[in-house]
PASEBA-1860 file (N, C-alpha, C; in nm, 3 decimals):
! residues 120
1> MPEDCSAK> 0.084/-0.118/0.000/0.000/0.000/0.000/0.089/0.125/0.000 ~ 0.058/0.227/-0.079/0.141/0.348/-0.083/0.144/0.417/0.053 ~ 0.250/0.493/0.079/0.266/0.561/0.207/0.157/0.665/0.230 ~ 0.099/0.720/0.123/-0.001/0.824/0.138/-0.143/0.767/0.151 ~ -0.154/0.641/0.186/-0.284/0.577/0.209/-0.284/0.511/0.346 ~ -0.399/0.518/0.412/-0.413/0.450/0.541/-0.428/0.300/0.516 ~ -0.430/0.225/0.624/-0.449/0.079/0.613/-0.582/0.046/0.547 ~ -0.680/0.136/0.559/-0.811/0.117/0.496/-0.812/0.165/0.351
9> GEAVRSKS> -0.699/0.218/0.302/-0.690/0.262/0.164/-0.731/0.406/0.140 ~ -0.753/0.483/0.246/-0.792/0.623/0.232/-0.670/0.709/0.203 ~ -0.689/0.808/0.117/-0.581/0.903/0.089/-0.559/0.992/0.210 ~ -0.434/1.005/0.251/-0.395/1.095/0.358/-0.281/1.181/0.307 ~ -0.257/1.293/0.373/-0.160/1.390/0.322/-0.017/1.370/0.372 ~ 0.001/1.287/0.474/0.136/1.272/0.529/0.150/1.139/0.601 ~ 0.273/1.107/0.630/0.303/0.986/0.708/0.238/0.995/0.846 ~ 0.239/1.113/0.905/0.179/1.130/1.038/0.028/1.111/1.034
17> EKMIADYL> -0.039/1.165/0.932/-0.183/1.145/0.919/-0.214/0.996/0.898 ~ -0.128/0.927/0.829/-0.145/0.782/0.811/-0.137/0.713/0.947 ~ -0.041/0.753/1.029/-0.026/0.694/1.162/-0.151/0.718/1.247 ~ -0.206/0.838/1.239/-0.326/0.871/1.317/-0.445/0.789/1.266 ~ -0.464/0.786/1.134/-0.575/0.709/1.075/-0.564/0.562/1.112 ~ -0.446/0.507/1.100/-0.428/0.365/1.131/-0.452/0.337/1.280 ~ -0.417/0.431/1.366/-0.442/0.411/1.509/-0.592/0.417/1.538 ~ -0.662/0.515/1.480/-0.807/0.522/1.499/-0.872/0.392/1.453
25> NAQGIPYV> -0.831/0.345/1.338/-0.885/0.221/1.282/-0.857/0.103/1.375 ~ -0.734/0.093/1.425/-0.696/-0.018/1.513/-0.776/-0.017/1.643 ~ -0.818/0.102/1.686/-0.896/0.114/1.809/-1.045/0.093/1.786 ~ -1.084/0.075/1.659/-1.225/0.055/1.626/-1.307/0.182/1.633 ~ -1.241/0.296/1.620/-1.310/0.425/1.627/-1.358/0.462/1.487 ~ -1.488/0.481/1.469/-1.537/0.524/1.338/-1.486/0.665/1.307 ~ -1.436/0.683/1.185/-1.385/0.815/1.146/-1.396/0.831/0.995 ~ -1.386/0.956/0.953/-1.376/0.989/0.811/-1.260/1.085/0.794
33> CEPEVFFK> -1.197/1.077/0.679/-1.088/1.168/0.646/-1.144/1.291/0.576 ~ -1.096/1.404/0.616/-1.125/1.533/0.554/-1.273/1.560/0.527 ~ -1.355/1.558/0.633/-1.496/1.594/0.615/-1.508/1.743/0.586 ~ -1.610/1.780/0.512/-1.631/1.919/0.478/-1.700/1.991/0.594 ~ -1.646/2.106/0.632/-1.702/2.189/0.738/-1.716/2.331/0.681 ~ -1.828/2.394/0.708/-1.853/2.529/0.656/-1.845/2.632/0.767 ~ -1.772/2.741/0.739/-1.761/2.851/0.834/-1.880/2.945/0.817 ~ -1.895/3.038/0.910/-2.007/3.131/0.907/-2.011/3.215/0.780
41> DGSRTCPD> -1.894/3.243/0.722/-1.892/3.326/0.601/-1.920/3.245/0.474 ~ -1.948/3.117/0.490/-1.978/3.032/0.376/-1.858/2.959/0.318 ~ -1.737/2.999/0.360/-1.618/2.928/0.312/-1.613/2.791/0.379 ~ -1.534/2.703/0.321/-1.527/2.568/0.375/-1.385/2.529/0.404 ~ -1.372/2.430/0.489/-1.243/2.370/0.518/-1.266/2.221/0.540 ~ -1.160/2.148/0.544/-1.169/2.004/0.566/-1.071/1.965/0.677 ~ -1.119/1.952/0.800/-1.031/1.904/0.906/-0.974/1.768/0.864 ~ -0.863/1.730/0.919/-0.801/1.604/0.879/-0.891/1.484/0.906
49> FAALNVRK> -0.960/1.485/1.020/-1.047/1.373/1.055/-1.169/1.422/1.133 ~ -1.277/1.349/1.119/-1.391/1.357/1.212/-1.407/1.215/1.264 ~ -1.405/1.202/1.397/-1.416/1.070/1.459/-1.535/1.071/1.554 ~ -1.591/0.953/1.575/-1.709/0.942/1.660/-1.675/0.876/1.793 ~ -1.707/0.947/1.900/-1.705/0.885/2.032/-1.837/0.811/2.043 ~ -1.831/0.680/2.027/-1.952/0.597/2.021/-2.029/0.601/2.153 ~ -1.958/0.599/2.265/-2.025/0.599/2.396/-2.110/0.725/2.415 ~ -2.058/0.839/2.370/-2.128/0.967/2.389/-2.204/1.012/2.264
57> NKTVYIEH> -2.192/0.936/2.154/-2.251/0.976/2.026/-2.212/1.121/1.993 ~ -2.081/1.148/2.001/-2.029/1.284/1.984/-1.918/1.284/1.880 ~ -1.926/1.376/1.786/-1.822/1.391/1.685/-1.708/1.475/1.741 ~ -1.588/1.428/1.719/-1.468/1.499/1.759/-1.382/1.516/1.634 ~ -1.339/1.639/1.609/-1.255/1.668/1.493/-1.108/1.661/1.534 ~ -1.026/1.619/1.439/-0.882/1.609/1.463/-0.810/1.686/1.353 ~ -0.726/1.780/1.393/-0.641/1.853/1.301/-0.496/1.820/1.335 ~ -0.422/1.776/1.235/-0.279/1.753/1.253/-0.204/1.869/1.190
65> LGLINQAG> -0.124/1.936/1.269/-0.045/2.050/1.221/0.099/2.003/1.204 ~ 0.134/1.972/1.082/0.262/1.909/1.055/0.378/2.003/1.025 ~ 0.349/2.130/1.006/0.455/2.226/0.972/0.450/2.344/1.068 ~ 0.423/2.317/1.193/0.392/2.422/1.290/0.508/2.520/1.311 ~ 0.629/2.481/1.275/0.742/2.572/1.293/0.755/2.672/1.178 ~ 0.670/2.664/1.077/0.671/2.761/0.967/0.571/2.872/0.998 ~ 0.620/2.996/1.003/0.540/3.110/1.049/0.407/3.124/0.974 ~ 0.408/3.123/0.843/0.284/3.141/0.767/0.185/3.030/0.794
73> YATRNFNK> 0.233/2.908/0.803/0.149/2.792/0.830/0.085/2.804/0.968 ~ 0.166/2.841/1.065/0.116/2.854/1.202/0.010/2.963/1.210 ~ 0.032/3.076/1.146/-0.065/3.186/1.148/-0.195/3.145/1.081 ~ -0.188/3.080/0.965/-0.310/3.034/0.896/-0.391/2.940/0.985 ~ -0.322/2.850/1.052/-0.392/2.753/1.135/-0.445/2.815/1.263 ~ -0.378/2.915/1.316/-0.432/2.987/1.432/-0.564/3.054/1.393 ~ -0.567/3.116/1.277/-0.690/3.180/1.229/-0.799/3.076/1.206 ~ -0.762/2.959/1.157/-0.860/2.852/1.136/-0.920/2.810/1.270
81> LLDYEEIG> -0.839/2.804/1.375/-0.891/2.768/1.508/-0.994/2.871/1.555 ~ -0.969/2.998/1.528/-1.066/3.102/1.564/-1.196/3.084/1.485 ~ -1.183/3.050/1.356/-1.301/3.024/1.273/-1.377/2.902/1.324 ~ -1.305/2.799/1.363/-1.369/2.679/1.418/-1.452/2.714/1.541 ~ -1.395/2.796/1.630/-1.467/2.832/1.752/-1.601/2.898/1.721 ~ -1.604/2.979/1.616/-1.729/3.049/1.579/-1.840/2.952/1.542 ~ -1.805/2.831/1.498/-1.907/2.733/1.459/-1.917/2.618/1.558 ~ -1.859/2.636/1.676/-1.876/2.538/1.783/-1.777/2.423/1.783
89> IVLGVNLI> -1.671/2.433/1.705/-1.565/2.332/1.710/-1.453/2.391/1.795 ~ -1.445/2.343/1.919/-1.364/2.409/2.020/-1.255/2.316/2.074 ~ -1.133/2.366/2.074/-1.019/2.292/2.126/-1.046/2.252/2.271 ~ -1.026/2.124/2.300/-1.048/2.074/2.435/-1.191/2.030/2.462 ~ -1.282/2.057/2.366/-1.421/2.014/2.380/-1.453/1.909/2.273 ~ -1.439/1.949/2.147/-1.466/1.856/2.037/-1.363/1.872/1.926 ~ -1.245/1.919/1.962/-1.134/1.934/1.868/-1.005/1.890/1.933 ~ -0.937/1.799/1.865/-0.804/1.753/1.907/-0.704/1.809/1.806
97> ITMETEER> -0.596/1.865/1.858/-0.486/1.913/1.774/-0.365/1.826/1.801 ~ -0.302/1.778/1.694/-0.171/1.712/1.707/-0.073/1.798/1.628 ~ 0.052/1.797/1.669/0.151/1.884/1.606/0.285/1.814/1.591 ~ 0.363/1.868/1.498/0.501/1.825/1.485/0.580/1.931/1.410 ~ 0.711/1.922/1.423/0.803/2.003/1.345/0.906/1.907/1.287 ~ 0.996/1.958/1.207/1.102/1.872/1.154/1.187/1.816/1.267 ~ 1.209/1.897/1.371/1.293/1.854/1.482/1.218/1.767/1.583 ~ 1.086/1.782/1.588/1.005/1.708/1.686/0.892/1.636/1.613
105> PLDMKVVK> 0.917/1.512/1.572/0.814/1.437/1.497/0.692/1.407/1.585 ~ 0.587/1.365/1.519/0.463/1.330/1.588/0.492/1.228/1.698 ~ 0.443/1.256/1.816/0.460/1.168/1.932/0.331/1.087/1.947 ~ 0.336/0.961/1.908/0.216/0.877/1.914/0.168/0.854/2.057 ~ 0.255/0.867/2.156/0.210/0.856/2.295/0.111/0.967/2.326 ~ 0.137/1.086/2.275/0.047/1.199/2.295/-0.084/1.176/2.220 ~ -0.075/1.127/2.097/-0.195/1.096/2.019/-0.280/0.994/2.093 ~ -0.219/0.889/2.142/-0.293/0.783/2.213/-0.361/0.838/2.337
113> KKVAEFLL> -0.295/0.926/2.409/-0.353/0.987/2.529/-0.474/1.071/2.492 ~ -0.463/1.152/2.386/-0.574/1.237/2.344/-0.691/1.154/2.292 ~ -0.662/1.050/2.217/-0.768/0.962/2.165/-0.840/0.896/2.283 ~ -0.765/0.847/2.380/-0.827/0.784/2.497/-0.917/0.882/2.571 ~ -0.873/1.006/2.586/-0.949/1.106/2.659/-1.077/1.148/2.587 ~ -1.070/1.165/2.456/-1.182/1.222/2.382/-1.268/1.121/2.308 ~ -1.213/1.003/2.278/-1.285/0.914/2.188/-1.314/0.774/2.242 ~ -1.253/0.735/2.351/-1.278/0.600/2.404/-1.360/0.603/2.531
END
Protein backbone atom coordinates (compact mmCIF):
# COMPACT_ATOMS: atom_id res chain seq x y z
CA MET A 1 0.00 0.00 0.00
CA PRO A 2 1.41 3.48 -0.83
CA GLU A 3 2.66 5.61 2.07
CA ASP A 4 -0.01 8.24 1.38
CA CYS A 5 -2.84 5.77 2.09
CA SER A 6 -4.13 4.50 5.41
CA ALA A 7 -4.49 0.79 6.13
CA LYS A 8 -8.11 1.17 4.96
CA GLY A 9 -6.90 2.62 1.64
CA GLU A 10 -7.92 6.23 2.32
CA ALA A 11 -5.81 9.03 0.89
CA VAL A 12 -3.95 10.95 3.58
CA ARG A 13 -1.60 13.90 3.22
CA SER A 14 1.36 12.72 5.29
CA LYS A 15 3.03 9.86 7.08
CA SER A 16 1.79 11.30 10.38
CA GLU A 17 -1.83 11.45 9.19
CA LYS A 18 -1.45 7.82 8.11
CA MET A 19 -0.26 6.94 11.62
CA ILE A 20 -3.26 8.71 13.17
CA ALA A 21 -5.75 7.09 10.75
CA ASP A 22 -4.28 3.65 11.31
CA TYR A 23 -4.42 4.11 15.09
CA LEU A 24 -8.07 5.22 14.99
CA ASN A 25 -8.85 2.21 12.82
CA ALA A 26 -6.96 -0.18 15.13
CA GLN A 27 -8.96 1.14 18.09
CA GLY A 28 -12.25 0.55 16.26
CA ILE A 29 -13.10 4.25 16.27
CA PRO A 30 -15.37 5.24 13.38
CA TYR A 31 -13.85 8.15 11.46
CA VAL A 32 -13.76 9.89 8.11
CA CYS A 33 -10.88 11.68 6.46
CA GLU A 34 -11.25 15.33 5.54
CA PRO A 35 -14.96 15.94 6.15
CA GLU A 36 -16.31 19.19 4.78
CA VAL A 37 -17.02 21.89 7.38
CA PHE A 38 -18.53 25.29 6.56
CA PHE A 39 -17.61 28.51 8.34
CA LYS A 40 -20.07 31.31 9.07
CA ASP A 41 -18.92 33.26 6.01
CA GLY A 42 -19.78 30.32 3.76
CA SER A 43 -16.18 29.28 3.12
CA ARG A 44 -15.27 25.68 3.75
CA THR A 45 -12.43 23.70 5.18
CA CYS A 46 -11.69 20.04 5.66
CA PRO A 47 -10.31 19.04 9.06
CA ASP A 48 -8.01 16.04 8.79
CA PHE A 49 -10.47 13.73 10.55
CA ALA A 50 -13.91 13.57 12.12
CA ALA A 51 -14.16 10.70 14.59
CA LEU A 52 -17.09 9.42 16.60
CA ASN A 53 -17.05 8.85 20.32
CA VAL A 54 -19.52 5.97 20.21
CA ARG A 55 -20.25 5.99 23.96
CA LYS A 56 -21.28 9.67 23.89
CA ASN A 57 -22.51 9.76 20.26
CA LYS A 58 -20.29 12.84 19.84
CA THR A 59 -18.22 13.91 16.85
CA VAL A 60 -14.68 14.99 17.59
CA TYR A 61 -12.55 16.68 14.93
CA ILE A 62 -8.82 16.09 14.63
CA GLU A 63 -6.41 18.53 13.01
CA HIS A 64 -2.79 17.53 12.53
CA LEU A 65 -0.45 20.50 12.21
CA GLY A 66 2.62 19.09 10.55
CA LEU A 67 4.55 22.26 9.72
CA ILE A 68 3.92 24.22 12.90
CA ASN A 69 7.42 25.72 12.93
CA GLN A 70 6.71 27.61 9.67
CA ALA A 71 5.40 31.10 10.49
CA GLY A 72 2.84 31.41 7.67
CA TYR A 73 1.49 27.92 8.30
CA ALA A 74 1.16 28.54 12.02
CA THR A 75 -0.65 31.86 11.48
CA ARG A 76 -3.10 30.34 8.96
CA ASN A 77 -3.92 27.53 11.35
CA PHE A 78 -4.32 29.87 14.32
CA ASN A 79 -6.90 31.80 12.29
CA LYS A 80 -8.60 28.52 11.36
CA LEU A 81 -8.91 27.68 15.08
CA LEU A 82 -10.66 31.02 15.64
CA ASP A 83 -13.01 30.24 12.73
CA TYR A 84 -13.69 26.79 14.18
CA GLU A 85 -14.67 28.32 17.52
CA GLU A 86 -17.29 30.49 15.79
CA ILE A 87 -19.07 27.33 14.59
CA GLY A 88 -18.76 25.38 17.83
CA ILE A 89 -15.65 23.32 17.10
CA VAL A 90 -13.64 24.09 20.20
CA LEU A 91 -10.19 22.92 21.26
CA GLY A 92 -10.48 20.74 24.35
CA VAL A 93 -14.21 20.14 23.80
CA ASN A 94 -14.66 18.56 20.37
CA LEU A 95 -11.34 19.34 18.68
CA ILE A 96 -8.04 17.53 19.07
CA ILE A 97 -4.86 19.13 17.74
CA THR A 98 -1.71 17.12 17.07
CA MET A 99 1.51 18.84 16.06
CA GLU A 100 5.01 18.25 14.85
CA THR A 101 8.03 20.03 13.45
CA GLU A 102 11.02 18.72 11.54
CA GLU A 103 12.93 18.54 14.82
CA ARG A 104 10.05 17.08 16.86
CA PRO A 105 8.14 14.37 14.97
CA LEU A 106 4.63 13.30 15.88
CA ASP A 107 4.60 11.68 19.32
CA MET A 108 2.16 8.77 19.14
CA LYS A 109 2.10 8.56 22.95
CA VAL A 110 0.47 11.99 22.95
CA VAL A 111 -1.95 10.96 20.19
CA LYS A 112 -2.93 7.83 22.13
CA LYS A 113 -3.53 9.87 25.29
CA LYS A 114 -5.74 12.37 23.44
CA VAL A 115 -7.68 9.62 21.65
CA ALA A 116 -8.27 7.84 24.97
CA GLU A 117 -9.49 11.06 26.59
CA PHE A 118 -11.82 12.22 23.82
CA LEU A 119 -12.85 9.14 21.88
CA LEU A 120 -12.78 6.00 24.04
